[in-house]
N, C-alpha and C positions, 0 to 999 in steps of 0.2 A: 353393783349393789348401791343403793342410795345411802347418803351420809347419815340419815336418821337411824337406819338399821345398824350401821357401823357404830354409832354412838351407844346404842342400847347394848351391843355386844361388848363394847369397851367397859361399860359400867358393870356388866355381869362378870367380866373376866377379871379376877383378882390375882391369879397365879400366872407367872410367866415361866415358860420352859425355854431356856436358852438354845437348846438343841433344835427346837422347832422354829424358833424365831429367825435363825440364820438364813434359811431358804427365802423367807419373805424379804429380808434385807437385800439379799443377792438379786432378787427379782427387781427390787426398786432401783438398785444400781444399774442393772442391765437396761431398765427402761430409760434411765437418765442418759446412758451411753447412746441408746437408739435415738433419743431426742437430739443429741449433739450431731449424730450422723445425718439425721433428717435436715437439721438446720444447715449443715454443710452442703447437702444436696440442693437445698433452696438457694444457697449462695452461688453454687455452681450453675444452677439454672438461670439465676439473675445475670451471671457473667455471660452465659450463652445468649441471653436477651440482648445484652449490650453489644456483643459481637454481631448478632443479626442486624441490630439497628445500624451499626457502623457499616455493615455490608450494604444496607439500603442506601445510606448516604453515598457510598462509593459508586453503587450502580446508578443512582440518580445523576451523580456527577458525570459518569460515562455517557449516560443518555443525553445530558445537556451539551456535552462536548462533541457528540458524534455528528458533526456537520462539517466535514472537511471541504476545503476549496481546491485541493489538488490531489494527485495520486499518492504522493508520499504521506501527506497529512491524513488522508482518508485511511491508509493502511495503519497508521499509528493509532487513530481513533478506534479502528476495529480491534486492534490488539489490546487497547485499554478496556474496551467493553468485554472482550473475552476474559481478561484477567479479573474484572469485577464479577463476571458470571462464575468463574471458578471459585472465587472467595465466597460468593453467596451460596454455592453448592456445599462448600466445606462447612460453613456456619450452619447450614440446614442439617447436615449430617451430625454436627456437634450438638445441635438442639435436640435432635431425635435421641442421641445417646444419653443426654442429660434427662430427657423425659423417661427413658427406660430405667435409669438409675433412681430417679424419684419414685417410679412405680415399685421398684424392688424395695426401696427404703420404706415405702408405705406398707407393703406387705409385712416387712420385718417389724415395723412399729405396731401393726395390728396384732402380730403374733405375741410381741412383748406385752401389749395391752391385755391380751387374753391370759397370758401367764400371770400377769400382776393380779388380774381378777381372781384367777384360781388360787393364788397365794392368799388373797384377802379372804376368800371363802374358807380355805383350809384353816387360816388363823382364827377365823370366827368360830368354825365348828369345833376346833380343839380347845378354844378358850385359852390359848397360850400367849396371844399377842397383847401387848399393852396398847393403850389408847394412842400413844405417840407412834408406835410401829404401824398400827392400823392407819393412822392419819398419814404417815409417810407412804404407805402402800397406796392409800387413796390418792395422795398427791402425785405419786408415780403414775397411777392410772390416768389421772387428769392430764399430766404432762404428756403421756403417750397419746391420749385422745387429741390434745392440742397439736401434737406432732403430726397426727394423722390428718387433722384439718389443714395444717400448714403444708403438708405434703400434697394434699388434694389441690390446694391453691397453686402450689408450685407446678403440679401437673397441668392444671388448667392454663397457667401462664405460659409454660413451655409449649403447650398445644397451640395457644394463640400465636406465640412467637414462631412456631413451626409453620403455621398457615401464612404468617406475614413473610417469613423467609421464602416460602414457596412462591408467593406473589412477586417478591423481589427477584427471585430467580427467573421467573417468566418474563418480567420487565427487562432484566439484564439480557436474557436470550433474544428478546425482540430488538433491543438496542444493538446487540451484536450482529443480528441478521441484517438490520437496516444499514449499519456501518459497512458490513461486508458487501452488500448490494451496491452501495454508493461507491465503494472502492473499486468494484468490478466495472461500474459505469465509467468512472474516471479513467481506468486503465484502458478500456475500449476506445475512449476518445483519444487518449494519448497514442495508442497503437495506430489509429486512423491518421492522426496528425503526422506521425513518423512515416507512415506509408506515403502520404502526400509529399512530405519533405524528400523522401528517397526518390519519388517519381520526378519531382522538380530538379533534384540534383542530376538525375540521369538525363533529363531533357537538356539541362544546362551543359552537361558534359558532351552530349551529342552535338549541340549547337556550337560549342567551342571547337570540337573536332572539325565540323564543317567550316567554321571560320578559319581554322588553321589550314585546312585543305585549300580554302579559297585564297588565303595569303600565299600559299605555295604556288597556286595556279597563277595568281597575279604576278608573282616574282618571275615565274617562267615566261609568262606572256610579255612582261616588261623587257626581259632579256631578248626575246624574239623581236620586240619592237625596236630595241636599241640596235640589234643587228640589221633589221630592215632599214632603219634610219641611216646606219653607216653604209649599207649597200646602196641606198638611194643617193647619198652624197657621193659615193664612189662612182656611181653610174652617171651622175651629173658632171663629175670631173672628167670621166672618160668621154662623155658627149662633147664637152667643151674642147677637150684635146682633139677629138675627131673633127669637130668643126674647124678648129685652127689648122689641122692637117689638111682638110679639104680646101680651105682657103688658100693655103700655100701651094697645094697641088694645082689648083686652077690658075694661080698666078704664074707658076712655072709653065703651065700649058699655054697660057696666053703669050708668053715671051719666048717659047721654044721656036727654033728654026730648023729647017730640015725635017728629019724624021720625028714625028710627034707621037709615035706609038707608045713609047715608054711614059710620056707625059700623060697620054690618055689613060693608060693602064693605072698610073698613079692616082689620077682623078677618080677613076672608077673604084679603085681599092679604098680610097679615102671616103668616097660616098657610101660604099658598103659598110665600112667601119662605123661611119656616122649613123647610118640606119640601125645597125646592130646596137650601137650605144643608146640611141633613142628608145628602142624596144626594151633594152635592159633597164633604162631609167623608168619607163612606164611600169614595167613589172615590179621594180623596186618600190616605186611610189604606191602601187596597189597593195603590195605586201605590207608596207608601212601603215597604210590606212587601216587595213584589216587588223594588224597587230595593235594599233592604237585603240580601235573600237573594242577589241577583246579586253584590253586592259581596263577601259572605261566600264564595260559591262561587269567584269569581275569585281571592280572596286565598289559597285553599287550593291553587290550581293555579299551580306555579312554572315551567311550561314544560318539565318533565322534568329540571330541574337536580338535584333530589334523587336521581333514579334514576341520572343520570350520575355524580354524586359517589359513589354506592354502588359503581358499577362500577369507578371509578378507585381 
């Protein structure tokens, strides 16, 4: 109802009925209470806006930082992006709840506005309200109307914030996916490197075993060479003794008188012994040469360690 009509009614109304004025006052108080509730809803919606903006900042920080250089750091960035995404989701849900609260308060404010209008009309029809009460009712109606406008603005703002929070959520999800993909890539590279390391370790172990086996073979061959050398020396000594014995037998043969049979037999035995000693010496020298050659050959073979070192 327009203010000019209310003024005309106020001039025409000279009697006030207290029992009929009370409902109008109650309506005005209720409208004021609704206005306070609406303002509180607006404040809550603004808090939701601030939280959504903070979520945006955190998500952007997660995106900016999602460039790890190693496996551990990549996983940490992925976890940070996931946390930012969860925060954005929570703030989005809070904004939606605040929007619903603002919508409910808007409906309540509209109902209070309608009740205040009805109270004004009833007061005017009964001509029981004073100009002050009518003005108060009008003010209550105006306040309720303003509250509706404020609630509409709050709804629009929370809707905008909800859209922005949804955008931030998608950005955070993208950052999380990228960080996760990068973490997987780094992990795969690390796994391949570990596989190469394990293969190199096995190759080194095998080469070391071959080298150890070669050392054992060299040691055994050296022992045989030492024995062959000792045998050769003994054979040379035996040959020298046989030569000396043969020389002595021939001397006795030359100086023998009478029956020389024993002297001849001694010479023949000494000669046979010398021949055997010479053969033994030849065999010992041959065995020594073979043993020395084996030691030299094994000494040159390091079990593949040199080739492995060149590869590494």
